[in-house]
C-alpha positions in Angstrom: -5.4 -0.3 19.5 -2.5 -2.7 20.2 0.7 -2.3 18.3 3.2 -5.1 18.4 6.5 -3.3 17.8 8.3 -5.8 15.7 11.4 -5.4 13.7 9.6 -4.6 10.5 12.5 -5.0 8.0 12.4 -8.6 6.8 8.9 -8.9 8.0 6.5 -9.3 5.1 2.8 -8.9 5.4 0.1 -10.5 3.3 -2.7 -8.0 3.4 -6.0 -8.8 1.9 -8.3 -5.9 1.1 -10.9 -7.7 -1.0 -12.9 -8.9 1.9 -14.1 -7.3 5.1 -11.4 -8.7 7.4 -7.8 -7.7 7.8 -5.4 -10.6 7.2 -1.9 -9.8 8.4 0.5 -12.7 8.4 4.1 -12.4 9.5 6.1 -14.7 7.3 9.6 -13.9 8.1 11.4 -11.7 10.7 14.9 -10.6 11.1 16.2 -9.0 14.3 17.5 -5.4 14.2 20.9 -6.8 15.1 21.0 -8.8 11.8 19.2 -6.3 9.6 21.3 -3.3 10.7 24.6 -5.1 11.0 26.2 -3.1 8.2 25.5 -0.3 5.6 24.0 -2.7 3.1 21.4 -3.9 5.6 20.6 -0.3 6.5 20.1 0.6 2.8 17.9 -2.5 2.4 15.8 -1.5 5.4 15.2 2.0 3.9 14.1 0.4 0.6 11.7 -1.8 2.7 10.1 1.4 4.1 9.7 2.7 0.5 8.2 -0.6 -0.4 5.6 -0.3 2.3 4.4 3.0 0.7 3.6 1.0 -2.4 0.7 -0.7 -0.7 -2.5 -0.3 -2.6 -4.0 0.7 0.8 -1.4 3.3 1.5 -0.2 5.4 -1.6 -0.8 2.9 -4.4 -4.5 3.1 -4.7 -7.5 3.4 -2.4 -6.3 6.1 -0.1 -5.8 8.4 -3.1 -9.0 7.3 -4.9 -11.3 8.0 -2.0 -10.3 11.6 -1.9 -11.9 12.1 -5.2 -15.0 10.0 -4.8 -15.9 11.3 -1.4 -16.0 14.6 -3.1 -17.3 15.5 -6.6 -14.7 14.4 -9.2 -15.9 10.8 -9.8 -19.1 8.7 -9.7 -18.3 5.6 -7.7 -20.3 2.8 -9.4 -18.3 -0.2 -8.2 -19.6 -3.2 -6.3 -17.4 -3.1 -3.2 -19.8 -2.5 -0.2 -17.1 -0.9 1.9 -16.4 1.7 -0.8 -20.1 2.2 -1.5 -20.4 3.2 2.2 -17.8 5.9 1.8 -19.3 7.2 -1.4 -22.8 7.3 0.1 -21.8 8.9 3.4 -23.1 5.9 5.4 -19.7 4.6 6.5 -19.5 2.4 9.6 -16.5 1.9 11.9 -16.2 -1.8 11.1 -15.6 -1.0 7.4 -12.9 -3.5 6.4 -11.3 -1.3 3.8 -10.7 1.4 6.4 -9.1 -1.1 8.8 -6.8 -2.3 6.0 -5.8 1.3 5.2 -5.1 2.0 8.8 -2.8 -1.0 9.1 -1.0 -0.3 5.8 -0.2 3.3 6.9 1.2 2.2 10.3 3.2 -0.5 8.6 5.0 2.1 6.5 5.5 4.4 9.6 7.0 1.6 11.7 9.3 0.6 8.8 10.5 4.2 8.7 10.9 4.2 12.5 13.1 1.2 12.3 15.5 3.0 10.1 15.5 6.1 12.2 16.1 4.2 15.4 18.7 1.7 14.2 20.9 3.4 11.6 22.9 5.6 14.2 24.2 2.4 15.9 25.2 0.5 12.7 28.8 -0.7 13.1 30.4 -0.3 9.6 33.6 1.8 9.2 32.6 2.5 5.6 29.3 4.0 6.5 29.9 7.7 6.8 28.0 10.2 9.0 26.6 11.9 5.8 25.3 8.6 4.5 23.7 7.8 7.8 22.0 11.2 8.0 20.8 10.8 4.4 19.1 7.5 5.2 17.5 8.8 8.4 16.3 11.9 6.5 14.7 9.8 3.8 13.0 7.7 6.5 11.7 10.9 8.2 10.2 12.0 4.9 8.4 8.7 4.5 7.1 9.0 8.1 6.0 12.6 7.5 4.3 11.9 4.2 2.4 8.9 5.7 1.3 10.7 8.9 0.2 13.7 6.8 -2.0 11.5 4.7 -3.4 9.8 7.8 -4.2 12.9 9.7 -6.1 14.2 6.7 -8.1 11.0 6.4 -8.9 10.4 10.0 -8.8 14.0 11.3 -10.8 17.1 10.5 -9.0 19.9 8.5 -6.7 22.1 10.5 -9.1 25.0 10.0 -11.6 23.3 12.3 -10.7 24.5 15.8 -7.2 25.4 14.7 -6.1 21.8 14.8 -7.4 21.2 18.3 -9.4 18.1 17.2 -8.5 14.4 17.4 -5.9 13.3 14.9 -4.1 10.0 14.9 -1.6 8.4 17.4 2.0 9.4 16.9 4.2 6.4 17.1 7.8 7.6 16.8 9.9 4.5 17.7 10.0 1.0 16.2 10.4 -0.8 19.5 13.2 -3.1 20.5 11.5 -6.4 21.3 9.1 -8.7 19.5 5.9 -8.5 21.5 6.2 -5.0 22.9 2.7 -3.8 23.3 1.4 -0.2 23.7 -1.9 1.5 23.8 -1.3 5.0 22.4 -3.8 7.8 22.7 -4.8 10.0 19.8 -2.7 13.1 19.3 -4.4 16.2 18.1 -4.4 17.3 14.4 -2.1 20.2 15.4 0.3 17.8 17.1 0.5 15.6 14.1 1.1 18.6 11.8 3.9 19.8 14.2 5.6 16.4 14.0 5.3 16.3 10.2 6.9 19.7 10.0 9.6 18.7 12.5 10.5 15.5 10.5 10.6 17.4 7.2 12.7 20.3 8.5 15.1 17.9 10.1 15.4 15.9 6.9 15.9 18.8 4.5 19.6 19.5 5.1 20.5 15.8 5.0 18.7 14.3 2.0 20.3 14.6 -1.5 19.4 17.0 -4.3 19.1 14.1 -6.8 20.3 10.6 -7.6 22.0 9.3 -10.8 18.8 7.4 -11.9 15.6 9.2 -12.8 13.4 6.7 -10.9 15.4 7.4 -7.7 15.5 11.2 -8.2 11.7 11.1 -8.6 11.0 8.2 -6.3 13.1 8.9 -3.3 13.2 11.7 -0.8 15.2 14.6 -2.1 15.5 18.2 -1.1 12.9 18.9 -3.8 10.4 16.4 -2.4 10.9 17.7 1.2 10.4 21.3 0.1 7.3 20.4 -1.9 5.7 18.5 0.9 6.5 21.4 3.3 4.7 23.7 0.8 1.6 21.5 0.9 1.6 21.2 4.7 2.0 24.9 5.1 -0.8 25.6 2.6 -3.2 23.2 4.4 -2.3 24.7 7.8 -2.8 28.3 6.5 0.8 29.5 6.7 0.8 31.4 3.4 4.4 32.8 3.6 5.9 29.3 4.1 3.7 27.7 1.5 5.0 30.2 -1.0 8.6 30.0 0.2 8.8 26.3 -0.1 7.1 26.3 -3.5 9.7 28.8 -4.6 12.4 26.2 -3.8 11.0 24.2 -6.7 10.0 27.0 -9.0 12.9 29.4 -8.8 16.5 28.5 -9.9 16.1 24.8 -9.6 17.2 23.0 -12.8 15.9 19.6 -11.7 12.2 20.7 -12.0 10.2 22.3 -14.7 6.6 22.6 -15.7 5.9 20.1 -18.4 4.9 21.5 -21.8 2.2 19.0 -22.4 0.5 16.1 -20.6 2.7 13.2 -21.6 4.7 13.2 -18.4 2.4 10.8 -16.4 4.3 7.7 -15.2 7.5 8.9 -17.0 9.7 10.4 -14.2 10.1 13.7 -16.0 11.1 17.1 -14.6 7.4 17.7 -13.9 7.6 15.0 -11.2 9.0 15.8 -7.8 8.1 12.6 -6.0 6.0 9.6 -7.1 5.5 6.2 -5.6 7.4 4.0 -8.1 5.5 1.0 -9.4 6.2 -1.6 -12.0 4.3 -4.7 -13.1 6.7 -6.8 -10.9 7.3 -4.3 -8.1 4.2 -3.3 -6.3 2.1 -4.6 -3.4 0.0 -6.9 -5.5 -1.6 -7.4 -8.9 -5.3 -7.4 -9.6 -8.0 -4.9 -8.6 -7.2 -2.1 -6.2 -4.7 0.0 -8.0 -5.2 3.5 -9.5 -5.7 2.1 -13.0 -8.0 -0.6 -11.7 -10.5 2.0 -10.3 -10.1 4.6 -13.1 -10.1 2.4 -16.2 -13.0 0.5 -17.9 -12.9 -3.2 -18.2 -11.9 -3.1 -21.9 -8.6 -1.4 -20.8 -7.9 -3.7 -17.9 -9.7 -1.9 -15.1 -13.0 -2.4 -13.3 -14.7 0.8 -14.4 -15.5 1.7 -10.8 -14.8 5.4 -10.9 -15.8 7.3 -14.1 -15.6 11.1 -14.2 -18.6 12.9 -12.6 -20.8 15.2 -14.7 -19.6 18.0 -12.5 -16.0 17.8 -13.4 -16.7 17.2 -17.1 -18.7 20.4 -17.1 -15.9 22.3 -15.4 -13.5 21.8 -18.3 -13.7 24.6 -20.9 -14.1 24.0 -24.6 -10.9 22.6 -26.0 -9.3 22.2 -22.6 -6.4 19.8 -23.2 -6.6 18.5 -19.7 -9.8 16.9 -20.9 -9.2 16.2 -24.5 -5.8 14.7 -23.9 -6.5 12.9 -20.7 -9.9 11.3 -21.0 -11.6 8.7 -23.0 -14.9 6.8 -23.0 -15.6 3.2 -22.1 -18.1 1.0 -20.3 -18.3 1.4 -16.5 -18.9 -1.2 -13.9 -22.7 -0.9 -14.5 -22.2 -1.4 -18.3 -23.0 2.3 -19.0 -20.9 4.3 -21.4 -18.9 6.8 -19.3 -15.9 9.0 -19.4 -12.7 8.0 -17.7 -9.4 9.7 -16.9 -6.3 8.6 -19.0 -3.8 9.5 -16.2 -3.4 5.9 -15.4 -2.8 3.3 -18.1 -2.5 -0.1 -16.3 -5.6 -1.6 -14.7 -4.2 -5.1 -14.4 -0.7 -5.1 -12.9 -0.8 -1.7 -11.0 2.3 -0.5 -12.9 1.4 3.2 -12.8 3.4 5.4 -10.6 1.3 7.2 -8.0 1.9 11.0 -8.5 2.4 12.4 -5.1 4.2 15.8 -5.6 4.7 17.6 -8.9 5.6 21.0 -10.2 2.1 21.9 -11.2 1.0 21.7 -7.6 3.7 24.1 -6.5 2.5 26.7 -9.1 -1.0 26.4 -7.6 0.2 26.4 -4.0 2.0 29.7 -4.6 -0.8 31.3 -6.5 -3.3 30.4 -3.8 -1.0 31.5 -1.0 -0.4 34.9 -2.8 -4.1 35.6 -3.0 -4.8 34.7 0.5 -1.8 36.5 2.0 -2.6 39.8 0.1 -6.4 39.5 0.0 -6.2 41.0 -3.5 -6.5 40.3 -7.2 -2.8 39.4 -7.1 -1.0 39.9 -10.4 1.7 37.4 -9.7 -0.9 34.7 -8.9 -2.7 35.4 -12.2 0.7 35.0 -14.1 1.3 31.7 -12.4 -2.1 30.3 -13.2 -1.8 31.5 -16.7 1.2 29.2 -17.2 -1.2 26.3 -16.6 -4.0 27.7 -18.7 -1.6 28.3 -21.7 -0.5 24.7 -21.5 -4.1 23.6 -21.4 -4.8 25.6 -24.6 -7.0 28.1 -22.9 -7.1 31.9 -22.9 -5.1 33.5 -20.1 -6.9 35.2 -17.2 -6.9 39.0 -17.0 -7.2 40.9 -13.7 -10.3 42.7 -14.9 -12.2 39.4 -14.9 -12.1 39.3 -11.1 -14.2 41.6 -8.9 -12.2 40.8 -5.8 -9.8 38.3 -4.2 -12.6 35.8 -3.5 -13.4 35.6 -7.2 -9.7 35.0 -8.1 -9.4 32.4 -5.4 -12.4 30.5 -6.7 -10.8 30.5 -10.2 -7.5 29.2 -8.8 -9.3 26.4 -6.9 -11.1 25.4 -10.1 -7.8 25.3 -11.9 -6.4 23.2 -9.1 -9.4 20.8 -9.4 -8.8 20.4 -13.2 -5.0 20.1 -13.0 -4.8 17.7 -10.0 -8.0 15.7 -10.6 -7.8 12.0 -9.7 -4.5 12.5 -7.8 -6.0 12.6 -4.3 -6.3 16.4 -3.7 -10.0 17.3 -4.2 -11.4 16.3 -0.8 -8.9 18.3 1.2 -8.9 21.3 -1.2 -12.6 21.7 -0.5 -12.6 21.1 3.2 -9.6 23.3 4.0 -11.4 26.1 2.2 -14.6 25.7 4.1 -16.5 24.2 1.2 -18.7 21.1 1.2 -17.6 17.9 -0.6 -21.0 17.5 -2.2 -23.5 19.9 -3.6 -25.6 17.2 -5.2 -26.6 13.6 -4.4 -25.5 11.7 -1.3 -23.7 13.9 1.3 -25.5 17.1 0.6 -25.9 19.0 3.9 -23.5 16.7 5.8 -20.3 17.0 3.8 -18.7 20.2 5.1 -15.7 20.7 7.3 -16.5 19.5 10.8 -19.2 17.1 9.6 -18.6 13.5 10.9 -18.7 11.6 7.6 -16.1 13.7 5.8 -13.4 11.8 7.8 -12.9 8.1 8.4 -13.8 6.3 11.6 -11.2 4.7 13.8 -11.5 1.0 12.9 -13.7 -0.9 15.4 -11.0 -3.5 15.7 -8.5 -1.1 17.1 -10.9 0.2 19.7 -12.1 -3.3 20.6 -8.5 -4.4 21.3 -8.5 -2.0 24.3 -6.7 1.1 23.1 -7.3 4.6 24.5 -8.7 5.8 21.2 -11.9 7.8 21.3 -14.0 7.3 18.2 -14.6 10.1 15.7 -17.9 11.8 16.3 -20.8 10.3 14.4 -19.5 6.7 14.3 
């Protein structure tokens, strides 16, 4: 894998994901000396890093969608061969969609690195130390978020060999000169997790609590966003005390965040939202297919009808569950069959739906799961937490007597997690980190558990062919 370390701010990439080849074209480049000549340039550079996360191949579409259709929440019926490979557990290393996702993630990482590297040296008397630390903290959040998604896509869950399996290369500088070339090796999953935690804990004291505008409070790195991501990282790693502690930073005594009373909060930047990738019809990586709505909506509503709900998740909703009745509708899928689709995303044409990355509901579920696992009991507080979600969904609350042991309660919590966070990119890792297979029917049965080759993505062939010291994932 060759990485040309280029000043990424002011460098715009045209990335095509609709064919099998990656097309990256540098159209304009500004030197670090020009970009970071004052505070305004530094602020613009940070916004450029946020913009990179909007890519439909990073957080704006595919990387989120595949976490559901590699598992059991959707039926992928689309025509894209590269996505059919993933759905059918026959992925090959030359898969063009995977190459494009790999590039999009590193583009966001290198954009964040440029801010981290260059902001300290900006010569501007009006640029205070606190403002510099804030920008660097936000960039570290972006880098941590992106690396965490990457290591979960290209690496086995932490529970496999306690993280001592291949992860992804950690690139922690932007580089000084156009043409700098490196051949980084793969870091372990544990090393990537450690860097993610380091970035987040360093960012926490320096980022703001909130901004004056709702789209910035919910769309930029705040203390709430950092705490929420730390809760998720801790849960995935198996650190139950920290998962609960960081969730409490959202759930206890924090007036900025509150569990929504209904399901109208999607794409609205409400107190339910902790951090979302902000998208509008005129501010996203591209229009057309590839966004969340494009996959999840039928053609009559502007989408492609590629990813209707699976029979499995439809059956998992209880009678009268508002998470189904309020958030689903029927339409014709990509094969012209009448199917059920999620209503979480409204725009299938211009990709204007925000991508929900962190929200209060997840923190409720994180803490409930952590409590059960840390106490190995039918934990009363965990039941109370989950009942907040069931009440909102119009369902009867759980009672302790319903559960024979901690395992039974944990199973119920994971089911609530599935129903609450469906189609938001959680299902694949929620199964794998709990030692469960992604599929119990159809393609993938018997080969879709933690440690199996096809539950993670291959390192793109192109990166290996270019001469990098990157061992391929087993099975590819």
